[in-house]
C-alpha positions, 0 to 999 in steps of 0.5 A: 690193700692185699699188695701194699700191707704185709699179712701180719700187719693187716691182721693186727690192724683188724684186731686193733680196730675191733678192740678200739670199736668196743670203746664206741661210746667215746667221741672219736671211736665208734662201733663202726670200727668193729665190722671194719676190723673184722673185714680187714682181718678176714682178708688174711684169715680166709686162706688160713681156714681153707688150709686148715679144712683142706679145701682147694681154692675156687 
């Protein structure tokens, strides 16, 4: 997934899944979308946190 989808689009997709997951009481949407959205957005956020804290990559 890292190679096929641009960075900003992945973060947007993750945020969209989290927001739609809040409507989990609806038949098509579900609360399962929240952790999935967080996992997808975390792919992009992890390198940003490292740069902000000044930690080198492992």
